[in-house]
C-alpha positions, 0 to 999 in steps of 0.5 A: 866186860859187857857195855850196853847203852840206850840208843835213838831208835827208829820206829814205824809211825802208828798214825800212818800205818793202820796195821803195824803187823803188816810191815814186820817180818821174821829174821831174814835168815828164815825167809824163803823166796815165797815168803819174801814175795808175800811180805813185799805184797803185804805193804809197800813199806814192809821192812822186807824192802830194807832187810832183804830186798829183791834181786833182779837180773839187771842189778849192778853196782849202782842199782841193787838190793842194797842201794834200793834199801838205802833209797827206801830208808831215806824216803821213809824218813823224809815222809815220816813213815819212820820216826826217830825216838825223841831221846835215847831209849832202851825197849822192853820186849815181851813175846807171848806164845803157846807152850807145852803147858799153856801160854809162855811169856819171854821178856827181854830188852833191846839196847846198844851192845858194845862190839868187842872181839870174842877174844876179849871174853865179854861177848861169847859166841856159841856156833860157827858162822859161814862167810856168805851171809856175813858178806851180804849183811856187810854190804847192807850195813855199808849202804844203810848204816843201820841194824834192822835185825837184832842180835839175841843175847843172854846174860846171867842175873839170878836175882833179876835186878835188871828184870825188876828195874825194867818191870817197875819202869813199865808198870801200869803203862800200855805198851807202845807197840802191841801186835799179833804176828802171822803165827798168832804170837804176841809182841809187845814193846815199851819205850824206856827213857828214864835215866835212873832205870837206864843207869841201873840196867847198864850198871848191873850188866857192866860185869857180865858176859853176853852169850850170843844165842842167835845172830852170830852173822849180824854180830860179826858183820857189825864188828867188821863194819866198826873196824872198817869205819874206824880205819877210815877215820870215822868213830862211833860205830861201836855198838850193835842193836841187841835184844838181851834175855836173862838166862833165868827168864821162865820164857827162855825156850830151846827147841830140839833139832832132829836129824833125818838120814838118807843116802847111806849106801849098803846100810844093814839095819841089823849090823847097825844096831849091833854097832850101836849096842857096843856104845848104847843100851838099845831099847825098843819102845813098845807102847801104843802111845805113838810118837808123842808118848815116845817123846815124853818118855825121851824127855823124862829119861834125858833128865838123868842120862844121855839118851836119844831116839831112833826111828827105822824103816821097820816103823820101830822106835828105840831109845839109845842110852849111853852105857858108859859116859867115860868110854863114850867121851874117849871116842870124842875129839880130844881137843874139845872140852868136857862140856862139849863132849857131853852134849847130846848133839855132839855125841850123836854127830860123832859116835853115830853119824860120823863113826858108824854111818860115815857121815862126816862133818863136811857131809853134815854141813852140806846136808848131802846125807842129812836133813834137820827138822824141829818136827818129830812127825815130819822126821818119822814121815820121811822115813815112812815115805822111803825118802830117808832111812833113819830118824834120830830124835833129840831132847832140846839142848839146855841153856846151861849147856850152851853157856858152859860150851861158850865159857870153855871156848868151844862152838856148838855143833851145827844145828844144836840150838833153836831158840824159840820164838824168833825176834820180830824184825821191824819193831825198832831199827838202830840207825847208826848215823843218828847215834854217833858221839 
């Protein structure tokens, strides 16, 4: 099943960099051009130069964002901006962030995860991937032989044997890295090299399946790179850097992703509500508590039934509650598992967006008729300003639902999960060339 190992990581040299927060970034896939420019300006050795370099009009095969990343990496190793760990390690990683009821701490650890095809059943995906990001990441890996960003994976350890072993290993120790990021969230890292602890962690995860929560593109890229290297006679490129978190960790948070609809021609609200009433109990929210009160009530109702919210241009909020779950499932794609058919996002996407509004899967992927947001206020404001027609408000997908769908061999609908917070890039780099057998 899952195989994990310690690895010799690269970390920024604290004696050369006064403010370590200035050299780190969020994951590459949530960085826009404006943020990219800001990270470039923040420090001449910011990880952005390795992970997501600038593209110039005169770039060519010999001089491009990937070759430049390799040059920066070599230079920073030579001048000791980056230092290799003295021996193979795993890294305890804690993130502290504000939650609905006070400060929340999510604990995990960074390790090397053995790359295996999904068909082997040891590492399971939960969402579809697009080809373009994989091609970009593969070129970067070919140029640098490094993992700069970590896969985010989940494992099941209800007795917390792994958590306890790692906690004991760092007890009474100051973190080796302790920073506050630009969002005001705390990131702490401890280097663990004790052989007994590393063996305990590896042994307890040996019979486990790892569920990819975030980083499918990175995992599939690393798998492809491993195959390419093996075919060319180079062995040992079989592990990828992964941050693993226990499914039973109290700090594991998924945020909802709401759907905001536009460009639906000839939308008649009364006709639409009549269509909804065939499948849902449609109940208007008449409280003066506004959106906050509505979302609280939506969460409460969602514990017992499948329900989501609707906001219209009449400035009205409605609860849409499935009347008959068996009837609803009969209208879902027959080839999908029961676990998939019971997802709120799948029910909304198929029963409402596709069947009632004509927004098919390709439209949802291209976002011609739909925007996705984690911010309910933003969603309703887009309806109020006339740029969109309807907002559908969702409860978060549950971690157990993600696992059940992955176990059934299905993929989650697009924009089903947003694990919060994102992992920070730049705390540890996995140099594959330093971890060969």
